[in-house]
Every structure is written in C-alpha cells, then in structure tokens.
Backbone as XML, in Angstrom:
<?xml version="1.0"?>
<chain id="A" units="angstrom">
  <residue number="1" name="MET">
    <atom name="N" x="78.410" y="131.814" z="93.422"/>
    <atom name="CA" x="79.299" y="130.826" z="92.852"/>
    <atom name="C" x="80.556" y="131.688" z="92.439"/>
  </residue>
  <residue number="2" name="ILE">
    <atom name="N" x="81.669" y="130.996" z="92.732"/>
    <atom name="CA" x="83.012" y="131.658" z="92.462"/>
    <atom name="C" x="83.468" y="131.269" z="91.004"/>
  </residue>
  <residue number="3" name="VAL">
    <atom name="N" x="84.012" y="132.262" z="90.314"/>
    <atom name="CA" x="84.579" y="131.886" z="89.072"/>
    <atom name="C" x="86.167" y="131.727" z="89.331"/>
  </residue>
  <residue number="4" name="ILE">
    <atom name="N" x="86.647" y="130.584" z="89.049"/>
    <atom name="CA" x="88.047" y="130.297" z="89.288"/>
    <atom name="C" x="88.815" y="130.327" z="88.030"/>
  </residue>
  <residue number="5" name="ALA">
    <atom name="N" x="89.871" y="131.086" z="88.042"/>
    <atom name="CA" x="90.783" y="131.157" z="86.929"/>
    <atom name="C" x="91.927" y="130.121" z="86.894"/>
  </residue>
  <residue number="6" name="SER">
    <atom name="N" x="92.286" y="129.767" z="88.022"/>
    <atom name="CA" x="93.450" y="128.870" z="88.073"/>
    <atom name="C" x="93.273" y="127.866" z="89.330"/>
  </residue>
  <residue number="7" name="ASP">
    <atom name="N" x="94.098" y="126.835" z="89.325"/>
    <atom name="CA" x="94.055" y="125.885" z="90.388"/>
    <atom name="C" x="94.524" y="126.562" z="91.731"/>
  </residue>
  <residue number="8" name="MET">
    <atom name="N" x="95.533" y="127.434" z="91.527"/>
    <atom name="CA" x="96.063" y="128.169" z="92.704"/>
    <atom name="C" x="94.966" y="129.052" z="93.348"/>
  </residue>
  <residue number="9" name="GLU">
    <atom name="N" x="94.193" y="129.664" z="92.582"/>
    <atom name="CA" x="93.122" y="130.450" z="93.122"/>
    <atom name="C" x="92.097" y="129.588" z="93.750"/>
  </residue>
  <residue number="10" name="ALA">
    <atom name="N" x="91.812" y="128.412" z="93.178"/>
    <atom name="CA" x="90.808" y="127.532" z="93.814"/>
    <atom name="C" x="91.374" y="126.977" z="95.152"/>
  </residue>
  <residue number="11" name="ILE">
    <atom name="N" x="92.651" y="126.740" z="95.202"/>
    <atom name="CA" x="93.219" y="126.262" z="96.516"/>
    <atom name="C" x="93.139" y="127.343" z="97.555"/>
  </residue>
  <residue number="12" name="ALA">
    <atom name="N" x="93.470" y="128.574" z="97.179"/>
    <atom name="CA" x="93.383" y="129.705" z="98.056"/>
    <atom name="C" x="91.977" y="129.844" z="98.611"/>
  </residue>
  <residue number="13" name="ALA">
    <atom name="N" x="90.938" y="129.646" z="97.677"/>
    <atom name="CA" x="89.586" y="129.795" z="98.107"/>
    <atom name="C" x="89.137" y="128.670" z="99.092"/>
  </residue>
  <residue number="14" name="LEU">
    <atom name="N" x="89.630" y="127.517" z="98.759"/>
    <atom name="CA" x="89.343" y="126.408" z="99.633"/>
    <atom name="C" x="89.885" y="126.619" z="101.078"/>
  </residue>
  <residue number="15" name="LYS">
    <atom name="N" x="91.171" y="127.137" z="101.148"/>
    <atom name="CA" x="91.826" y="127.390" z="102.361"/>
    <atom name="C" x="91.095" y="128.544" z="103.177"/>
  </residue>
  <residue number="16" name="ARG">
    <atom name="N" x="90.425" y="129.416" z="102.550"/>
    <atom name="CA" x="89.598" y="130.455" z="103.112"/>
    <atom name="C" x="88.276" y="129.913" z="103.546"/>
  </residue>
  <residue number="17" name="GLY">
    <atom name="N" x="88.022" y="128.717" z="103.291"/>
    <atom name="CA" x="86.662" y="128.102" z="103.684"/>
    <atom name="C" x="85.582" y="128.357" z="102.589"/>
  </residue>
  <residue number="18" name="GLU">
    <atom name="N" x="85.922" y="128.859" z="101.432"/>
    <atom name="CA" x="84.901" y="129.141" z="100.451"/>
    <atom name="C" x="84.579" y="127.899" z="99.722"/>
  </residue>
  <residue number="19" name="SER">
    <atom name="N" x="83.370" y="127.850" z="99.099"/>
    <atom name="CA" x="83.000" y="126.693" z="98.325"/>
    <atom name="C" x="83.382" y="126.960" z="96.832"/>
  </residue>
  <residue number="20" name="LEU">
    <atom name="N" x="83.589" y="125.825" z="96.126"/>
    <atom name="CA" x="84.047" y="125.874" z="94.781"/>
    <atom name="C" x="82.909" y="125.144" z="93.939"/>
  </residue>
  <residue number="21" name="PRO">
    <atom name="N" x="82.882" y="125.422" z="92.700"/>
    <atom name="CA" x="82.041" y="124.717" z="91.817"/>
    <atom name="C" x="82.278" y="123.236" z="91.866"/>
  </residue>
  <residue number="22" name="GLN">
    <atom name="N" x="81.255" y="122.394" z="91.806"/>
    <atom name="CA" x="81.450" y="120.975" z="91.933"/>
    <atom name="C" x="82.456" y="120.352" z="90.936"/>
  </residue>
  <residue number="23" name="GLU">
    <atom name="N" x="82.399" y="120.813" z="89.752"/>
    <atom name="CA" x="83.305" y="120.235" z="88.742"/>
    <atom name="C" x="84.752" y="120.541" z="89.066"/>
  </residue>
  <residue number="24" name="LYS">
    <atom name="N" x="85.050" y="121.662" z="89.685"/>
    <atom name="CA" x="86.391" y="122.065" z="90.069"/>
    <atom name="C" x="86.903" y="121.218" z="91.275"/>
  </residue>
  <residue number="25" name="LEU">
    <atom name="N" x="86.016" y="120.979" z="92.149"/>
    <atom name="CA" x="86.484" y="120.110" z="93.345"/>
    <atom name="C" x="86.720" y="118.677" z="92.752"/>
  </residue>
  <residue number="26" name="ILE">
    <atom name="N" x="85.966" y="118.182" z="91.899"/>
    <atom name="CA" x="86.118" y="116.937" z="91.413"/>
    <atom name="C" x="87.428" y="116.808" z="90.560"/>
  </residue>
  <residue number="27" name="GLU">
    <atom name="N" x="87.783" y="117.842" z="89.802"/>
    <atom name="CA" x="88.998" y="117.930" z="89.062"/>
    <atom name="C" x="90.206" y="118.001" z="89.915"/>
  </residue>
  <residue number="28" name="LEU">
    <atom name="N" x="90.134" y="118.805" z="91.016"/>
    <atom name="CA" x="91.255" y="118.870" z="91.896"/>
    <atom name="C" x="91.517" y="117.603" z="92.647"/>
  </residue>
  <residue number="29" name="ARG">
    <atom name="N" x="90.397" y="116.958" z="93.132"/>
    <atom name="CA" x="90.526" y="115.771" z="93.870"/>
    <atom name="C" x="91.155" y="114.655" z="93.005"/>
  </residue>
  <residue number="30" name="SER">
    <atom name="N" x="90.654" y="114.541" z="91.764"/>
    <atom name="CA" x="91.126" y="113.542" z="90.850"/>
    <atom name="C" x="92.642" y="113.783" z="90.526"/>
  </residue>
  <residue number="31" name="LYS">
    <atom name="N" x="93.101" y="114.991" z="90.388"/>
    <atom name="CA" x="94.537" y="115.301" z="90.091"/>
    <atom name="C" x="95.288" y="114.939" z="91.354"/>
  </residue>
  <residue number="32" name="GLY">
    <atom name="N" x="94.807" y="115.288" z="92.519"/>
    <atom name="CA" x="95.534" y="114.946" z="93.708"/>
    <atom name="C" x="95.622" y="113.406" z="93.939"/>
  </residue>
  <residue number="33" name="MET">
    <atom name="N" x="94.564" y="112.721" z="93.643"/>
    <atom name="CA" x="94.628" y="111.214" z="93.881"/>
    <atom name="C" x="95.609" y="110.618" z="92.922"/>
  </residue>
  <residue number="34" name="HIS">
    <atom name="N" x="95.619" y="111.085" z="91.730"/>
    <atom name="CA" x="96.542" y="110.434" z="90.672"/>
    <atom name="C" x="97.957" y="110.812" z="91.022"/>
  </residue>
  <residue number="35" name="THR">
    <atom name="N" x="98.223" y="112.087" z="91.385"/>
    <atom name="CA" x="99.508" y="112.568" z="91.749"/>
    <atom name="C" x="100.069" y="111.847" z="92.934"/>
  </residue>
  <residue number="36" name="VAL">
    <atom name="N" x="99.264" y="111.636" z="93.988"/>
    <atom name="CA" x="99.812" y="110.929" z="95.138"/>
    <atom name="C" x="100.056" y="109.407" z="94.821"/>
  </residue>
  <residue number="37" name="ARG">
    <atom name="N" x="99.168" y="108.814" z="94.126"/>
    <atom name="CA" x="99.412" y="107.419" z="93.737"/>
    <atom name="C" x="100.704" y="107.217" z="92.995"/>
  </residue>
  <residue number="38" name="PHE">
    <atom name="N" x="100.820" y="108.126" z="91.919"/>
    <atom name="CA" x="102.066" y="108.126" z="91.082"/>
    <atom name="C" x="103.297" y="108.322" z="91.940"/>
  </residue>
  <residue number="39" name="GLU">
    <atom name="N" x="103.271" y="109.307" z="92.939"/>
    <atom name="CA" x="104.436" y="109.594" z="93.696"/>
    <atom name="C" x="104.783" y="108.298" z="94.598"/>
  </residue>
  <residue number="40" name="PHE">
    <atom name="N" x="103.695" y="107.655" z="95.063"/>
    <atom name="CA" x="103.962" y="106.410" z="95.828"/>
    <atom name="C" x="104.679" y="105.380" z="94.954"/>
  </residue>
  <residue number="41" name="ILE">
    <atom name="N" x="104.210" y="105.213" z="93.752"/>
    <atom name="CA" x="104.785" y="104.209" z="92.799"/>
    <atom name="C" x="106.234" y="104.515" z="92.558"/>
  </residue>
  <residue number="42" name="VAL">
    <atom name="N" x="106.572" y="105.816" z="92.295"/>
    <atom name="CA" x="107.913" y="106.282" z="92.101"/>
    <atom name="C" x="108.816" y="105.946" z="93.222"/>
  </residue>
  <residue number="43" name="ARG">
    <atom name="N" x="108.329" y="106.159" z="94.489"/>
    <atom name="CA" x="109.073" y="105.875" z="95.682"/>
    <atom name="C" x="109.312" y="104.389" z="95.844"/>
  </residue>
  <residue number="44" name="LEU">
    <atom name="N" x="108.344" y="103.577" z="95.524"/>
    <atom name="CA" x="108.510" y="102.143" z="95.498"/>
    <atom name="C" x="109.532" y="101.639" z="94.514"/>
  </residue>
  <residue number="45" name="LEU">
    <atom name="N" x="109.577" y="102.233" z="93.392"/>
    <atom name="CA" x="110.502" y="101.900" z="92.307"/>
    <atom name="C" x="111.977" y="102.222" z="92.822"/>
  </residue>
  <residue number="46" name="ARG">
    <atom name="N" x="112.162" y="103.281" z="93.667"/>
    <atom name="CA" x="113.414" y="103.628" z="94.127"/>
    <atom name="C" x="113.926" y="102.525" z="95.098"/>
  </residue>
  <residue number="47" name="LEU">
    <atom name="N" x="112.961" y="101.859" z="95.707"/>
    <atom name="CA" x="113.418" y="100.724" z="96.673"/>
    <atom name="C" x="113.910" y="99.503" z="95.873"/>
  </residue>
  <residue number="48" name="ASN">
    <atom name="N" x="113.726" y="99.550" z="94.536"/>
    <atom name="CA" x="114.058" y="98.432" z="93.695"/>
    <atom name="C" x="113.163" y="97.168" z="94.048"/>
  </residue>
  <residue number="49" name="THR">
    <atom name="N" x="111.940" y="97.507" z="94.435"/>
    <atom name="CA" x="110.989" y="96.390" z="94.667"/>
    <atom name="C" x="110.146" y="96.132" z="93.478"/>
  </residue>
  <residue number="50" name="GLN">
    <atom name="N" x="109.774" y="94.871" z="93.382"/>
    <atom name="CA" x="108.876" y="94.526" z="92.256"/>
    <atom name="C" x="107.434" y="94.876" z="92.580"/>
  </residue>
  <residue number="51" name="ILE">
    <atom name="N" x="106.765" y="95.636" z="91.776"/>
    <atom name="CA" x="105.408" y="96.090" z="92.176"/>
    <atom name="C" x="104.458" y="95.774" z="90.960"/>
  </residue>
  <residue number="52" name="ILE">
    <atom name="N" x="103.283" y="95.561" z="91.334"/>
    <atom name="CA" x="102.193" y="95.437" z="90.243"/>
    <atom name="C" x="101.324" y="96.651" z="90.582"/>
  </residue>
  <residue number="53" name="THR">
    <atom name="N" x="101.335" y="97.546" z="89.635"/>
    <atom name="CA" x="100.676" y="98.883" z="89.910"/>
    <atom name="C" x="99.192" y="98.645" z="90.206"/>
  </residue>
  <residue number="54" name="LEU">
    <atom name="N" x="98.570" y="97.599" z="89.631"/>
    <atom name="CA" x="97.160" y="97.308" z="89.890"/>
    <atom name="C" x="96.924" y="97.012" z="91.403"/>
  </residue>
  <residue number="55" name="SER">
    <atom name="N" x="97.994" y="96.708" z="92.151"/>
    <atom name="CA" x="97.832" y="96.412" z="93.558"/>
    <atom name="C" x="97.760" y="97.640" z="94.440"/>
  </residue>
  <residue number="56" name="ILE">
    <atom name="N" x="97.933" y="98.838" z="93.756"/>
    <atom name="CA" x="97.981" y="100.038" z="94.479"/>
    <atom name="C" x="96.668" y="100.862" z="94.013"/>
  </residue>
  <residue number="57" name="TYR">
    <atom name="N" x="95.824" y="101.087" z="94.959"/>
    <atom name="CA" x="94.516" y="101.699" z="94.669"/>
    <atom name="C" x="93.997" y="102.527" z="95.765"/>
  </residue>
  <residue number="58" name="TRP">
    <atom name="N" x="93.004" y="103.379" z="95.429"/>
    <atom name="CA" x="92.318" y="104.133" z="96.399"/>
    <atom name="C" x="91.049" y="103.384" z="96.900"/>
  </residue>
  <residue number="59" name="GLU">
    <atom name="N" x="90.932" y="103.109" z="98.042"/>
    <atom name="CA" x="89.786" y="102.421" z="98.543"/>
    <atom name="C" x="88.461" y="103.250" z="98.263"/>
  </residue>
  <residue number="60" name="ASP">
    <atom name="N" x="87.525" y="102.760" z="97.663"/>
    <atom name="CA" x="86.293" y="103.477" z="97.275"/>
    <atom name="C" x="86.608" y="104.731" z="96.461"/>
  </residue>
  <residue number="61" name="GLY">
    <atom name="N" x="87.593" y="104.637" z="95.680"/>
    <atom name="CA" x="88.140" y="105.825" z="94.933"/>
    <atom name="C" x="87.174" y="106.314" z="93.861"/>
  </residue>
  <residue number="62" name="ARG">
    <atom name="N" x="86.468" y="105.371" z="93.155"/>
    <atom name="CA" x="85.431" y="105.814" z="92.108"/>
    <atom name="C" x="84.377" y="106.553" z="92.739"/>
  </residue>
  <residue number="63" name="GLU">
    <atom name="N" x="83.960" y="106.278" z="94.073"/>
    <atom name="CA" x="82.854" y="106.876" z="94.665"/>
    <atom name="C" x="83.282" y="108.247" z="95.170"/>
  </residue>
  <residue number="64" name="PHE">
    <atom name="N" x="84.362" y="108.279" z="95.913"/>
    <atom name="CA" x="84.662" y="109.567" z="96.649"/>
    <atom name="C" x="85.224" y="110.661" z="95.702"/>
  </residue>
  <residue number="65" name="VAL">
    <atom name="N" x="85.864" y="110.216" z="94.573"/>
    <atom name="CA" x="86.270" y="111.324" z="93.675"/>
    <atom name="C" x="85.117" y="112.165" z="93.218"/>
  </residue>
  <residue number="66" name="GLN">
    <atom name="N" x="83.960" y="111.628" z="93.106"/>
    <atom name="CA" x="82.841" y="112.316" z="92.555"/>
    <atom name="C" x="82.015" y="113.151" z="93.590"/>
  </residue>
  <residue number="67" name="ILE">
    <atom name="N" x="82.510" y="113.164" z="94.858"/>
    <atom name="CA" x="81.758" y="113.890" z="95.943"/>
    <atom name="C" x="81.991" y="115.346" z="95.661"/>
  </residue>
  <residue number="68" name="PRO">
    <atom name="N" x="80.917" y="116.149" z="95.559"/>
    <atom name="CA" x="81.074" y="117.528" z="95.146"/>
    <atom name="C" x="81.356" y="118.480" z="96.306"/>
  </residue>
  <residue number="69" name="ALA">
    <atom name="N" x="81.904" y="118.022" z="97.454"/>
    <atom name="CA" x="82.165" y="118.904" z="98.565"/>
    <atom name="C" x="83.435" y="118.422" z="99.230"/>
  </residue>
  <residue number="70" name="VAL">
    <atom name="N" x="84.095" y="119.324" z="99.933"/>
    <atom name="CA" x="85.260" y="118.962" z="100.738"/>
    <atom name="C" x="84.737" y="118.255" z="102.004"/>
  </residue>
  <residue number="71" name="GLN">
    <atom name="N" x="85.320" y="117.056" z="102.261"/>
    <atom name="CA" x="84.842" y="116.364" z="103.448"/>
    <atom name="C" x="85.916" y="116.361" z="104.585"/>
  </residue>
  <residue number="72" name="ASP">
    <atom name="N" x="85.448" y="116.305" z="105.791"/>
    <atom name="CA" x="86.369" y="116.225" z="106.967"/>
    <atom name="C" x="86.635" y="114.796" z="107.196"/>
  </residue>
  <residue number="73" name="THR">
    <atom name="N" x="87.292" y="114.067" z="106.290"/>
    <atom name="CA" x="87.539" y="112.668" z="106.378"/>
    <atom name="C" x="88.868" y="112.302" z="105.716"/>
  </residue>
  <residue number="74" name="TYR">
    <atom name="N" x="89.201" y="111.134" z="105.902"/>
    <atom name="CA" x="90.521" y="110.574" z="105.346"/>
    <atom name="C" x="90.216" y="109.515" z="104.272"/>
  </residue>
  <residue number="75" name="ARG">
    <atom name="N" x="91.062" y="109.535" z="103.193"/>
    <atom name="CA" x="90.972" y="108.597" z="102.062"/>
    <atom name="C" x="92.067" y="107.622" z="102.280"/>
  </residue>
  <residue number="76" name="LYS">
    <atom name="N" x="91.805" y="106.355" z="101.850"/>
    <atom name="CA" x="92.758" y="105.307" z="102.093"/>
    <atom name="C" x="93.442" y="104.900" z="100.794"/>
  </residue>
  <residue number="77" name="LEU">
    <atom name="N" x="94.806" y="105.029" z="100.768"/>
    <atom name="CA" x="95.533" y="104.455" z="99.573"/>
    <atom name="C" x="96.056" y="103.083" z="100.025"/>
  </residue>
  <residue number="78" name="VAL">
    <atom name="N" x="95.753" y="102.055" z="99.221"/>
    <atom name="CA" x="96.087" y="100.711" z="99.698"/>
    <atom name="C" x="97.183" y="100.125" z="98.722"/>
  </residue>
  <residue number="79" name="TYR">
    <atom name="N" x="98.194" y="99.473" z="99.440"/>
    <atom name="CA" x="99.168" y="98.657" z="98.736"/>
    <atom name="C" x="98.744" y="97.257" z="99.051"/>
  </residue>
  <residue number="80" name="ALA">
    <atom name="N" x="98.108" y="96.619" z="98.139"/>
    <atom name="CA" x="97.519" y="95.269" z="98.381"/>
    <atom name="C" x="98.426" y="94.127" z="97.952"/>
  </residue>
  <residue number="81" name="SER">
    <atom name="N" x="99.659" y="94.258" z="98.414"/>
    <atom name="CA" x="100.689" y="93.202" z="98.084"/>
    <atom name="C" x="101.148" y="92.775" z="99.421"/>
  </residue>
  <residue number="82" name="VAL">
    <atom name="N" x="102.330" y="92.171" z="99.385"/>
    <atom name="CA" x="102.974" y="91.774" z="100.667"/>
    <atom name="C" x="104.153" y="92.706" z="100.896"/>
  </residue>
  <residue number="83" name="PRO">
    <atom name="N" x="104.173" y="93.363" z="102.068"/>
    <atom name="CA" x="103.200" y="93.412" z="103.091"/>
    <atom name="C" x="102.115" y="94.360" z="102.732"/>
  </residue>
  <residue number="84" name="ARG">
    <atom name="N" x="100.913" y="94.030" z="103.209"/>
    <atom name="CA" x="99.732" y="94.899" z="102.953"/>
    <atom name="C" x="99.940" y="96.178" z="103.828"/>
  </residue>
  <residue number="85" name="VAL">
    <atom name="N" x="99.869" y="97.315" z="103.108"/>
    <atom name="CA" x="100.057" y="98.651" z="103.782"/>
    <atom name="C" x="99.047" y="99.533" z="103.260"/>
  </residue>
  <residue number="86" name="HIS">
    <atom name="N" x="98.668" y="100.499" z="104.149"/>
    <atom name="CA" x="97.720" y="101.484" z="103.625"/>
    <atom name="C" x="98.147" y="102.790" z="104.259"/>
  </residue>
  <residue number="87" name="GLY">
    <atom name="N" x="97.757" y="103.935" z="103.646"/>
    <atom name="CA" x="98.004" y="105.215" z="104.125"/>
    <atom name="C" x="96.717" y="106.042" z="104.183"/>
  </residue>
  <residue number="88" name="LEU">
    <atom name="N" x="96.519" y="106.930" z="105.116"/>
    <atom name="CA" x="95.361" y="107.745" z="105.242"/>
    <atom name="C" x="95.664" y="109.182" z="104.928"/>
  </residue>
  <residue number="89" name="PHE">
    <atom name="N" x="94.826" y="109.794" z="104.051"/>
    <atom name="CA" x="95.137" y="111.126" z="103.512"/>
    <atom name="C" x="93.949" y="112.014" z="103.739"/>
  </residue>
  <residue number="90" name="GLU">
    <atom name="N" x="94.031" y="113.073" z="104.278"/>
    <atom name="CA" x="92.952" y="114.099" z="104.438"/>
    <atom name="C" x="92.428" y="114.483" z="103.052"/>
  </residue>
  <residue number="91" name="ASP">
    <atom name="N" x="91.085" y="114.582" z="102.883"/>
    <atom name="CA" x="90.494" y="115.031" z="101.709"/>
    <atom name="C" x="91.061" y="116.373" z="101.225"/>
  </residue>
  <residue number="92" name="LEU">
    <atom name="N" x="91.171" y="117.343" z="102.147"/>
    <atom name="CA" x="91.736" y="118.612" z="101.803"/>
    <atom name="C" x="93.181" y="118.611" z="101.301"/>
  </residue>
  <residue number="93" name="ALA">
    <atom name="N" x="93.935" y="117.721" z="101.928"/>
    <atom name="CA" x="95.315" y="117.556" z="101.477"/>
    <atom name="C" x="95.440" y="117.025" z="100.084"/>
  </residue>
  <residue number="94" name="LEU">
    <atom name="N" x="94.516" y="116.047" z="99.775"/>
    <atom name="CA" x="94.517" y="115.528" z="98.349"/>
    <atom name="C" x="94.129" y="116.640" z="97.287"/>
  </residue>
  <residue number="95" name="LEU">
    <atom name="N" x="93.140" y="117.469" z="97.732"/>
    <atom name="CA" x="92.748" y="118.484" z="96.878"/>
    <atom name="C" x="93.937" y="119.517" z="96.556"/>
  </residue>
  <residue number="96" name="CYS">
    <atom name="N" x="94.723" y="119.761" z="97.719"/>
    <atom name="CA" x="95.706" y="120.859" z="97.645"/>
    <atom name="C" x="97.168" y="120.284" z="97.430"/>
  </residue>
  <residue number="97" name="TYR">
    <atom name="N" x="97.281" y="118.972" z="97.231"/>
    <atom name="CA" x="98.634" y="118.443" z="97.280"/>
    <atom name="C" x="99.680" y="119.025" z="96.426"/>
  </residue>
  <residue number="98" name="SER">
    <atom name="N" x="99.447" y="119.302" z="95.302"/>
    <atom name="CA" x="100.447" y="119.818" z="94.325"/>
    <atom name="C" x="100.648" y="121.298" z="94.541"/>
  </residue>
  <residue number="99" name="TYR">
    <atom name="N" x="99.793" y="122.067" z="95.271"/>
    <atom name="CA" x="99.828" y="123.496" z="95.303"/>
    <atom name="C" x="100.140" y="124.036" z="96.765"/>
  </residue>
  <residue number="100" name="ASP">
    <atom name="N" x="100.120" y="123.235" z="97.758"/>
    <atom name="CA" x="100.143" y="123.755" z="99.065"/>
    <atom name="C" x="101.289" y="123.108" z="99.835"/>
  </residue>
  <residue number="101" name="ARG">
    <atom name="N" x="102.228" y="123.728" z="100.403"/>
    <atom name="CA" x="103.406" y="123.114" z="101.086"/>
    <atom name="C" x="102.947" y="122.298" z="102.319"/>
  </residue>
  <residue number="102" name="GLY">
    <atom name="N" x="102.038" y="122.851" z="103.046"/>
    <atom name="CA" x="101.541" y="122.076" z="104.263"/>
    <atom name="C" x="100.874" y="120.692" z="103.834"/>
  </residue>
  <residue number="103" name="ALA">
    <atom name="N" x="100.049" y="120.791" z="102.905"/>
    <atom name="CA" x="99.354" y="119.545" z="102.390"/>
    <atom name="C" x="100.450" y="118.611" z="101.818"/>
  </residue>
  <residue number="104" name="LYS">
    <atom name="N" x="101.371" y="119.155" z="101.069"/>
    <atom name="CA" x="102.356" y="118.217" z="100.464"/>
    <atom name="C" x="103.250" y="117.633" z="101.599"/>
  </residue>
  <residue number="105" name="ALA">
    <atom name="N" x="103.552" y="118.363" z="102.604"/>
    <atom name="CA" x="104.395" y="117.808" z="103.668"/>
    <atom name="C" x="103.719" y="116.727" z="104.451"/>
  </residue>
  <residue number="106" name="ARG">
    <atom name="N" x="102.364" y="116.928" z="104.677"/>
    <atom name="CA" x="101.543" y="115.865" z="105.349"/>
    <atom name="C" x="101.385" y="114.656" z="104.450"/>
  </residue>
  <residue number="107" name="VAL">
    <atom name="N" x="101.178" y="114.833" z="103.257"/>
    <atom name="CA" x="101.030" y="113.619" z="102.337"/>
    <atom name="C" x="102.417" y="112.957" z="102.211"/>
  </residue>
  <residue number="108" name="ASP">
    <atom name="N" x="103.462" y="113.701" z="102.043"/>
    <atom name="CA" x="104.812" y="113.164" z="101.821"/>
    <atom name="C" x="105.250" y="112.315" z="103.065"/>
  </residue>
  <residue number="109" name="ALA">
    <atom name="N" x="104.890" y="112.828" z="104.263"/>
    <atom name="CA" x="105.153" y="112.062" z="105.426"/>
    <atom name="C" x="104.433" y="110.711" z="105.492"/>
  </residue>
  <residue number="110" name="GLU">
    <atom name="N" x="103.241" y="110.630" z="105.117"/>
    <atom name="CA" x="102.472" y="109.454" z="105.057"/>
    <atom name="C" x="102.991" y="108.508" z="104.027"/>
  </residue>
  <residue number="111" name="LEU">
    <atom name="N" x="103.359" y="109.007" z="102.812"/>
    <atom name="CA" x="103.952" y="108.206" z="101.804"/>
    <atom name="C" x="105.360" y="107.647" z="102.265"/>
  </residue>
  <residue number="112" name="ASP">
    <atom name="N" x="106.075" y="108.407" z="102.894"/>
    <atom name="CA" x="107.390" y="107.991" z="103.543"/>
    <atom name="C" x="107.202" y="106.819" z="104.485"/>
  </residue>
  <residue number="113" name="ARG">
    <atom name="N" x="106.109" y="106.959" z="105.363"/>
    <atom name="CA" x="105.847" y="105.914" z="106.340"/>
    <atom name="C" x="105.423" y="104.604" z="105.643"/>
  </residue>
  <residue number="114" name="MET">
    <atom name="N" x="104.640" y="104.723" z="104.619"/>
    <atom name="CA" x="104.250" y="103.499" z="103.929"/>
    <atom name="C" x="105.434" y="102.855" z="103.176"/>
  </residue>
  <residue number="115" name="VAL">
    <atom name="N" x="106.311" y="103.591" z="102.554"/>
    <atom name="CA" x="107.480" y="103.033" z="101.893"/>
    <atom name="C" x="108.373" y="102.454" z="102.852"/>
  </residue>
  <residue number="116" name="ALA">
    <atom name="N" x="108.603" y="103.155" z="104.040"/>
    <atom name="CA" x="109.469" y="102.608" z="105.030"/>
    <atom name="C" x="109.007" y="101.253" z="105.499"/>
  </residue>
  <residue number="117" name="ALA">
    <atom name="N" x="107.704" y="101.046" z="105.650"/>
    <atom name="CA" x="107.116" y="99.785" z="106.104"/>
    <atom name="C" x="107.346" y="98.682" z="105.080"/>
  </residue>
  <residue number="118" name="ILE">
    <atom name="N" x="107.288" y="99.027" z="103.871"/>
    <atom name="CA" x="107.474" y="98.094" z="102.789"/>
    <atom name="C" x="108.986" y="97.692" z="102.655"/>
  </residue>
  <residue number="119" name="GLY">
    <atom name="N" x="109.809" y="98.733" z="102.796"/>
    <atom name="CA" x="111.281" y="98.583" z="102.834"/>
    <atom name="C" x="111.796" y="97.719" z="104.013"/>
  </residue>
  <residue number="120" name="ASP">
    <atom name="N" x="111.245" y="98.016" z="105.172"/>
    <atom name="CA" x="111.587" y="97.184" z="106.376"/>
    <atom name="C" x="111.273" y="95.692" z="106.164"/>
  </residue>
  <residue number="121" name="TYR">
    <atom name="N" x="110.024" y="95.497" z="105.614"/>
    <atom name="CA" x="109.626" y="94.121" z="105.385"/>
    <atom name="C" x="110.587" y="93.447" z="104.382"/>
  </residue>
  <residue number="122" name="GLY">
    <atom name="N" x="110.928" y="94.088" z="103.370"/>
    <atom name="CA" x="111.829" y="93.485" z="102.358"/>
    <atom name="C" x="113.195" y="93.170" z="102.819"/>
  </residue>
  <residue number="123" name="ARG">
    <atom name="N" x="113.713" y="94.113" z="103.686"/>
    <atom name="CA" x="115.030" y="93.813" z="104.356"/>
    <atom name="C" x="114.897" y="92.718" z="105.290"/>
  </residue>
  <residue number="124" name="LYS">
    <atom name="N" x="113.794" y="92.572" z="106.003"/>
    <atom name="CA" x="113.601" y="91.436" z="106.968"/>
    <atom name="C" x="113.507" y="90.110" z="106.231"/>
  </residue>
  <residue number="125" name="VAL">
    <atom name="N" x="112.793" y="90.106" z="105.092"/>
    <atom name="CA" x="112.718" y="88.918" z="104.333"/>
    <atom name="C" x="114.050" y="88.471" z="103.719"/>
  </residue>
  <residue number="126" name="ALA">
    <atom name="N" x="114.718" y="89.534" z="103.342"/>
    <atom name="CA" x="116.087" y="89.213" z="102.601"/>
    <atom name="C" x="117.049" y="88.579" z="103.633"/>
  </residue>
  <residue number="127" name="ARG">
    <atom name="N" x="116.937" y="88.934" z="104.942"/>
    <atom name="CA" x="117.876" y="88.403" z="105.902"/>
    <atom name="C" x="117.577" y="86.957" z="106.207"/>
  </residue>
  <residue number="128" name="ASN">
    <atom name="N" x="116.351" y="86.524" z="106.063"/>
    <atom name="CA" x="115.805" y="85.148" z="106.423"/>
    <atom name="C" x="116.131" y="84.195" z="105.289"/>
  </residue>
</chain>
C-alpha cells in the first residue's frame, strides 16, 4: 500500500499505473466530478442561459463515485434540459482533472462541445 502525502503524488502514482488506497481514489473521483460539473455550470452561465442546476447530473454518479479502482470506462455528465446533451469523460481524466494538463484538456474539450451544442440550440430557437 502506498502512503500518499498529496493529491499531486497520488496523480503521479496513478499515471505510473500504481494502485492507490480506496479512500484516496474515492476522494479524487469525487473532487473531479464536482469540479467538472461546476465548470460546466459556469460555462453555461457565461452563455446567459437559464439553467436549473438539478438538471445537470452524473448518470449513476452515486454508484460509480464509490468504486475503489480506476476503470477503463467513460462517465456520463447529463444536461437534462432542452436541448438534452451529455458528455463522456474518462474515469482517469476525472481523477486527474485539476492536476494534469492532458486530462484537463480532454475534459475541457468535451465541456466546450456540450456548451456549444446548447448555445447553437439557443441561437436557433432565438431566430425562429
């Protein structure tokens, strides 16, 4: 078992393929999920769109946040309003989002895509 002194050390260990204590993985995943969702909300607010934050959620979020291992899968962030949009995010990218440039770039690109889809829809509706 690895003793981790900081989140940066934990991320470095993950990138080397090392395992982390279960509670550290859960902590990092939870931080990443909340940070990504918050960033999405901030970007939507910049669009001057009306949002109900309860309509933005992680599909199966309560279940997967508790998984004590890194998984080779994608997590779905859902915007359950009109237009309905979702984004897919690698588990490892969620774990590393705040600490790793590559993970941040991948997540930010997907958030940009989601926000663009919502913005395009809003402009289309405004024209009609």
